[in-house]
N, C-alpha and C positions, 0 to 999 in steps of 0.2 A: 220511609222516603228512601228511594235508591240513589245512589250517586250520578245516574244518568238524568235524574229529575233536578238535582241540584244544579247540575251542570248547565242543563237546559234553561232553568229560571235564571240563572246567572249570565248565561250567554245573552238571553234576551233582554235583562236588565241593562247590560252593558250597550246593547245595540238601541235601546230606547234611549239612554242617557247620551249616545251620540247623536241620536236624531234629533234631541231637545238642545243639547249644547253647540252642536256643531256650527250651524248656521250663525248663532250669535258669535261664538268665538272666531269664526271665519271672517265676519264684517269687521270684528275688532281689531283682528291681525291686519287686514288691508287696510283698514283706516289708520292705525298706527303706523304702518309701512308709509304710506304715502305722507302722514304729518312728520315723519322722522325725515324724509326725503326733503321735504320743504324746509325743515328748520336746519338741515345740513346745506341747503343751496342758500338760503337767506341768512345763515348762521344767526337765526333768532332763536335763543336758548330760554324760552319762556317756558315753565312748567304747567301751566293753565293752558297753553296752546295745545297740549296733549291731551290734558285730562277732560275738558269741556267738550270739545267736538267729539270725541269717543263716547264719553256719557250720553251725550244727546243722541247721537246715532244708535247706540243700544238700545236706549229707552224707545226709541221710534221703532225698531226692529222688533223688540218685544211687544209693543202695542199693536204692531201689524201682524204678527206670527203668534200672538198669544192664544188665538183660537184654536189654531192647529196644534200648537204645542200641548195645550190642556186636553185636545181629543186624543192624541197619542198618549198622554200620561193616564188618562181615563181608561181608554181601552186596554192598556197594560195592566193597570190595576185590577179591572173587571177580570181579565184572563185568569190572573194569579188567585184572584179570590174564587173564581168559579173552579179552578182546578185543585185548590186547596184540599177539599174533601178526599179525592182521588189520592195525592201526595201522602196524606196521612194515614188513610186506611189501606 
């Protein structure tokens, strides 16, 4: 296994991780910011106000995007397994 192959697999793994986690983290960030602004304006400092809406939104996003997330993961895993003999030999 050459260093170029290792770097290629690592680079692709990072790209897949960004594809999978990016939309979920972005939605969490935007919703958290909106809730923080709402709390600052209304001076309501309730901890469940930040946790419950973000949790519900992230669950909905995972349910809606779960099929595409799984497809990305399956495609990456398939590519890695198919190229494994070339990397070893």
